[in-house]
C-alpha atoms as one frame of an Amber mdcrd trajectory, in Angstrom:
protein
   5.064 -18.164-263.941   8.079 -19.959-262.450   7.758 -23.677-262.323   4.887
 -24.137-264.558   4.815 -25.791-268.078   5.721 -23.430-270.828   2.297 -22.194
-272.449   3.828 -22.667-276.072   4.794 -26.220-275.449   1.582 -27.018-274.043
  -0.287 -25.779-277.159   2.301 -27.651-279.262   1.852 -30.927-277.533  -2.080
 -31.010-277.018  -5.027 -30.286-279.095  -7.445 -28.286-276.846  -9.961 -29.268
-275.700  -8.419 -32.548-274.327  -8.227 -34.590-271.414  -5.056 -33.435-269.312
  -3.250 -35.391-266.679  -2.205 -34.051-263.399  -0.158 -35.897-260.892  -0.300
 -34.370-257.294   1.984 -35.683-254.737   1.439 -34.905-251.007   0.202 -35.776
-247.480  -1.087 -39.214-246.908  -3.967 -37.744-244.879  -7.549 -38.904-245.509
  -8.600 -35.365-246.626  -5.923 -34.779-249.415  -7.480 -36.344-252.235 -10.672
 -34.402-251.648  -8.591 -31.026-251.334  -7.193 -32.025-254.804 -10.343 -32.876
-256.659 -12.094 -29.769-255.264  -9.251 -27.404-256.404  -9.516 -28.971-259.889
 -13.412 -28.849-259.927 -13.365 -25.208-258.981 -12.196 -24.500-262.757 -14.678
 -26.818-264.304 -18.363 -26.476-265.240 -20.801 -27.492-262.376 -21.653 -30.974
-263.600 -18.026 -31.997-264.643 -16.649 -34.960-262.798 -12.934 -35.626-263.596
 -11.628 -38.923-263.484  -9.218 -39.523-260.547  -7.348 -42.242-258.849  -5.233
 -42.335-255.711  -2.101 -44.427-254.606  -0.821 -44.280-251.007   2.918 -44.946
-250.303   3.728 -48.189-248.564   4.068 -46.430-245.127   0.862 -44.353-245.773
   2.854 -41.020-245.235   2.206 -39.733-248.896  -0.365 -40.172-251.480  -0.525
 -39.644-255.195  -3.534 -38.402-256.831  -3.908 -38.614-260.506  -6.838 -36.522
-261.993  -7.846 -36.115-265.718 -10.043 -33.229-266.208 -11.047 -32.013-269.734
  -9.564 -28.644-270.068 -10.331 -26.133-272.855  -6.861 -24.348-273.175  -3.300
 -24.176-272.072  -4.315 -21.135-270.080  -6.623 -23.380-268.014  -4.135 -25.890
-267.477  -1.806 -23.448-266.089  -4.453 -21.977-263.808  -5.189 -25.205-262.431
  -1.295 -25.622-261.749  -1.542 -22.374-259.792  -4.348 -23.517-257.775  -3.067
 -26.983-257.199   0.224 -25.972-255.848  -1.425 -24.071-253.163  -3.461 -27.094
-252.042  -2.487 -27.993-248.237  -0.154 -30.903-248.130   1.182 -30.909-251.784
   4.729 -31.777-252.045   5.111 -32.391-255.838   2.982 -31.483-258.868   3.433
 -33.014-262.289
């Protein structure tokens, strides 16, 4: 999948299951963080509550959402990246 981390590298660098950090930069609107959290929660068990934090740019035009779900595999990470890049307002995904 183009633009996504390499599965083999993910498997070499992480011992799954583990906490994985996603940084999602996008629009500064009040609903952006909720859309990001909802997208990640769609891949988790019903009772999972991933830790997340937000930082707004100085002008408020953009927001960075850092979210840290527990992931079961490299494939799960890749699926989350695919979902996150389709979230409305996403500018950059790390």
